C-alpha positions as CSV (number, residue, x, y, z in Angstrom):
1,M,11.2,3.6,-7.3
2,N,14.5,3.9,-5.6
3,T,16.7,0.8,-5.7
4,E,19.4,2.0,-3.2
5,T,19.3,1.1,0.4
6,P,18.8,4.2,2.7
7,H,21.8,4.6,5.0
8,P,20.1,4.6,8.4
9,A,17.8,1.7,7.7
10,I,18.5,-1.9,7.9
11,E,17.1,-4.7,5.8
12,M,14.9,-6.8,8.0
13,S,15.0,-10.5,7.6
14,L,11.7,-10.4,9.6
15,I,9.8,-9.3,6.5
16,H,7.4,-12.0,5.3
17,P,8.8,-13.5,2.1
18,E,5.3,-13.3,0.5
19,F,4.8,-9.6,1.4
20,D,2.9,-7.8,-1.3
21,K,3.4,-4.1,-1.3
22,Q,0.2,-3.4,-3.1
23,H,-1.8,-4.3,-0.1
24,L,-0.1,-1.8,2.2
25,P,-1.4,1.6,1.0
26,P,-5.1,0.9,1.8
27,L,-4.0,-0.3,5.3
28,L,-1.9,2.8,5.9
29,S,-4.9,5.0,4.9
30,E,-7.1,3.1,7.3
31,F,-4.5,3.6,10.0
32,R,-4.3,7.3,9.4
33,A,-8.1,7.5,9.6
34,S,-8.2,5.6,12.9
35,T,-5.7,7.8,14.7
36,R,-6.1,11.3,16.0
37,R,-2.7,12.8,16.6
38,A,-0.2,13.8,13.9
39,Q,2.6,12.0,15.7
40,D,0.5,8.7,15.5
41,K,-0.3,9.2,11.9
42,S,3.4,9.7,11.2
43,L,3.9,5.9,11.7
44,A,2.0,5.4,8.4
45,T,4.3,8.0,6.7
46,R,7.4,6.2,8.0
47,L,6.2,2.9,6.7
48,E,5.5,4.4,3.3
49,E,9.0,5.9,3.2
50,E,10.8,2.8,4.4
51,V,8.7,0.0,2.8
52,L,7.2,1.4,-0.4
53,Q,9.9,3.7,-1.8
54,Y,12.5,1.0,-2.2
55,E,12.5,-2.1,-4.4
56,R,13.5,-4.1,-1.3
57,P,11.8,-2.9,1.9
58,H,14.1,-1.6,4.6
59,I,12.6,-0.8,7.9
60,R,14.3,0.9,10.8
61,R,14.2,-0.8,14.2
62,Q,12.6,2.4,15.6
63,T,9.7,2.0,13.1
64,I,9.3,-1.7,13.9
65,V,9.2,-0.9,17.6
66,R,6.5,1.8,17.1
67,L,4.4,-0.7,15.1
68,A,4.9,-3.3,17.8
69,K,3.6,-0.8,20.4
70,W,0.5,-0.1,18.3
71,C,-0.1,-3.9,18.0
72,K,-0.7,-4.0,21.7
73,T,-2.0,-0.9,23.4
74,D,-4.5,-0.5,26.2
75,G,-5.7,3.0,25.6
76,R,-9.3,3.0,24.6
77,A,-8.8,5.9,22.2
78,Y,-6.2,3.7,20.4
79,Q,-8.2,0.5,19.9
80,D,-9.2,1.3,16.2
81,G,-5.5,2.0,15.4
82,M,-4.5,-1.2,17.2
83,V,-6.8,-3.3,14.9
84,V,-5.3,-1.9,11.7
85,A,-1.7,-2.0,13.1
86,R,-2.1,-5.7,13.6
87,K,-3.3,-6.1,10.0
88,I,-0.2,-4.1,8.8
89,S,2.1,-6.3,11.0
90,L,0.5,-9.5,9.6
91,L,0.9,-8.2,6.1
92,I,4.6,-7.1,6.4
93,F,5.9,-9.7,8.9
94,G,3.4,-12.6,8.6
95,R,2.7,-12.2,12.4
96,I,1.6,-9.7,15.0
97,L,4.6,-8.0,16.4
98,R,4.9,-8.2,20.2
99,R,6.3,-5.4,22.4
100,E,8.2,-8.0,24.4
101,D,10.2,-9.0,21.4
102,F,11.8,-5.5,21.5
103,G,11.9,-4.9,25.2
104,V,9.2,-2.2,25.2
């Protein structure tokens, strides 16, 4: 496990203090299984890289915004992904992220 902070990422005080990294991998697998396009699946990869590879999670704003978009999406094809995105958000942040909080 890397203990250094990645340069382009910022430590987010939004992260729930009781966040348990062990619960994230199964949710990321579920997210990948519920999405169709590679670009959508890449959100799971980003979260792995930014949250699981470091002792202290550091999540880029861009990644948080992508997750917030997935937490509220209207496309019928995206509904399964939305359900698990909300679970991921609750796990990491202790709440469901809202698009409005990030101006998207």
